FIKOL-56753 format. One record per residue (C-alpha): residue number from 1; x, y, z negated. Coordinates in steps of 0.05 Angstrom, whole numbers. Layout:
N
   resi       px       py       pz
    NUM        X        Y        Z
...
This chain:
109
   resi       px       py       pz
      1     -366     1466    -1510
      2     -343     1521    -1477
      3     -343     1539    -1408
      4     -293     1601    -1384
      5     -312     1646    -1332
      6     -279     1695    -1282
      7     -260     1729    -1235
      8     -201     1727    -1180
      9     -192     1756    -1121
     10     -153     1722    -1078
     11     -135     1726     -999
     12     -173     1671     -954
     13     -145     1621     -930
     14     -170     1570     -877
     15     -157     1518     -928
     16     -190     1529     -979
     17     -154     1486    -1034
     18      -94     1528    -1010
     19     -119     1599    -1035
     20      -72     1609    -1109
     21     -138     1604    -1158
     22     -182     1552    -1124
     23     -113     1505    -1120
     24      -95     1525    -1195
     25     -174     1510    -1223
     26     -160     1440    -1177
     27     -103     1420    -1216
     28     -130     1435    -1287
     29     -191     1399    -1271
     30     -162     1335    -1247
     31     -100     1336    -1297
     32     -151     1297    -1346
     33     -124     1235    -1298
     34     -166     1196    -1268
     35     -182     1177    -1189
     36     -195     1224    -1137
     37     -217     1226    -1078
     38     -219     1282    -1007
     39     -268     1266     -953
     40     -245     1326     -913
     41     -165     1327     -925
     42     -136     1362     -871
     43      -68     1372     -898
     44      -86     1374     -970
     45      -56     1333    -1016
     46      -86     1331    -1095
     47     -128     1264    -1087
     48     -116     1193    -1093
     49     -149     1179    -1029
     50     -150     1221     -974
     51     -184     1217     -916
     52     -189     1265     -848
     53     -222     1246     -777
     54     -158     1281     -744
     55     -106     1224     -745
     56      -56     1277     -736
     57      -68     1286     -815
     58      -16     1244     -854
     59      -78     1216     -901
     60      -94     1141     -925
     61     -165     1139     -885
     62     -181     1170     -807
     63     -258     1158     -818
     64     -320     1203     -802
     65     -333     1220     -882
     66     -399     1207     -892
     67     -370     1118     -882
     68     -309     1136     -916
     69     -348     1163     -981
     70     -399     1098     -968
     71     -336     1051     -960
     72     -325     1084    -1041
     73     -376     1053    -1073
     74     -411     1064    -1138
     75     -367     1093    -1197
     76     -299     1066    -1153
     77     -278     1155    -1156
     78     -284     1205    -1221
     79     -285     1259    -1179
     80     -292     1284    -1096
     81     -262     1347    -1074
     82     -307     1372    -1022
     83     -287     1430     -972
     84     -317     1409     -905
     85     -318     1453     -846
     86     -376     1495     -854
     87     -397     1538     -785
     88     -406     1507     -713
     89     -353     1532     -699
     90     -309     1509     -745
     91     -339     1439     -746
     92     -338     1446     -663
     93     -250     1459     -674
     94     -258     1407     -726
     95     -294     1347     -696
     96     -292     1362     -610
     97     -224     1323     -601
     98     -255     1260     -637
     99     -309     1233     -592
    100     -361     1269     -648
    101     -420     1297     -618
    102     -416     1381     -647
    103     -486     1394     -651
    104     -513     1469     -669
    105     -581     1453     -700
    106     -607     1538     -711
    107     -664     1549     -750
    108     -710     1588     -721
    109     -768     1644     -748
């Protein structure tokens, strides 16, 4: 087994999969075929089965990501592209308009 590691600088982008080296890596990994799913697809169309809560995006499904993943079933996909909103601000921007409660859980020391 050969593992290649590289460090490549690229401009950040709110759409992670649009960052050139990340996009190229995904295409390389997915080139072996199989069925791929993306529970937080946004505008990305790399996966075969796409989901985004926002109906403005042209995805296969518009469901809560956890419900989407549960719907897929065991061994129904070969890989999952996973790029959820990470910060409380991103979560609020993504879900506040779709009837989802946004809870900011801040750990206290």
